[in-house]
N, C-alpha and C positions, 0 to 999 in steps of 0.2 A: 471926283469920284462919287458915281452912286451907290447908294445902299443896297444891301442883298436883303428880299424878300423876306416877309416873314416864314419863319418853319420852325414846324413842330417835329421833334426827333426822340425817339426813344431809344436811350441807354440802360446800358448793364450788363452782367456777362451772360455771355450765350456759351453753347457748348464749345467751341473753339477757344474761345478765352479764358473758361475756366481749366479745360484741358492742359494749354501751353502752361496756365501757372500752376497746376498741378505738378505737371514736369518739370521746369523751375525750381519747384519748394520740394520735390523728391530728389532731386541732384546736390540741394545744400543740404537736405539731411544726410544723406549718404556721405556725403565729402565730411560733413563735421562729425560723424560717428566713426567714420573710417578712418579719418586723422587722429581722434582721441585713440583710439584701438591703438592704430601705432607710434603713439608716442608712447604709449606704455607698453612699449615691445609686447603687444599680446602677437600670438599665435597669429598664421594667414588664415586659418578657419574660423578662428575669433573674429580677427577682421572683417571677413568676406561675411559672416553672419549679421556683424552690427551694420556694415555698410548695407545689405538689404534689409535689414528691420529700421533704420534711418530712414532710407527712402521709401517703404510702405507707410511708416506712421507718419511724415511730412505729406508726401502725396495725399493721403486719404485726408489729414487734416485739412489741407488747403484746399482739396477738394467740397470740402462740407462747409467748408467757411463763403466760398464763393457764390455755393449752391444757394446759402441764405441771403445775400445783398439784395436788396431790394433794387427793381428797375426805377427808373426816373424818366421824366416826362422833362426835356430840355427845349427850351423855347423861346426863339428870337423873335420879339414882336417889331422887329425894324428899327426898333430905341433901346431894348434892355436885353439881358438875357434872364433868362427865368427857369429856374431848376423847381417844379412841383410848384409852383407859384411864387418862389420864393425870388427875391431879385439878388443878382451878385454878376461875376464876369467869369469866364472862362478862358484857359489856358491850353492850348494844343501840346502836349507832350513829345508824344510818338505816333508818327502817320507809318502805318506797314500796309497800305494800299486800300484794301475794304474794311483792315480795322484800322482805329485810333484808339489813344488812350488820351484823355482829357481830364484836367485838372478843374473842378470847380472850385470857385471861394466865394460865400456869403456869408452874409453877417453872424449865421450860427455856426461856420468854421469852411472846412475846405473837405473835398469830399474827390475819390478818383469815380471817373466814370469810362470804362469801356464804350466803345460804339463802334457796331457794325454797320458801314453807308448802305449795303443793302437791305438790311434787315432792321433799321431804324424807321421806316414807315414814309419818310420822306426821300423826294427825289436826291439821287446822292450827290450833283452838280449845285443843288441849292445851298444842300447843307454844309458841302465845300466852301462856299461862296461866304456864307456867313460866317463860318469858322475861320477864314482865312482873313476877312474885309473887317472882322470887329470881335476878334480875341481881344483878352487884356483889360487890366482896369480899369481904363476910360472910356471901353464901351458899355460898361457897366450904366457910368454916369459921368458924362462929361464935364458935369460942374462940379465933382468931387475934388480937391487936387489933394488929399492926403496920399499919404504913401500907402500902399498895397500891405496889408498885415495878414498873417495865418501861416 
């Protein structure tokens, strides 16, 4: 099996990812406050108002938080994964076609990286080849036999 060629990808939340996460947070906030109000036997108007407030607060908070996350430059050099110049390894966790969720593990800890294959700056087939062929802790350093941490 041949190794994937070097590839540089820009990772970070784009508008679609930010919107999807804000909608999920809004649903969670609405569910939590609606359940709490129903548990206390509040009236239906109170439950509706609390559900709407929970959705709005959680959705806006998630949107603002995700908008401040830094973008990263993920690079496969043919031997090692580098995120903004720091070595580590990558684990694909979710693949939705154009969007993927990756988990980065390096010496400084872990970090979640949303990746859009059409907007990452690299040909999608090269990015996918590198991720499929060289993900996991052994791709980071084949001589390191320690168990992954983090």
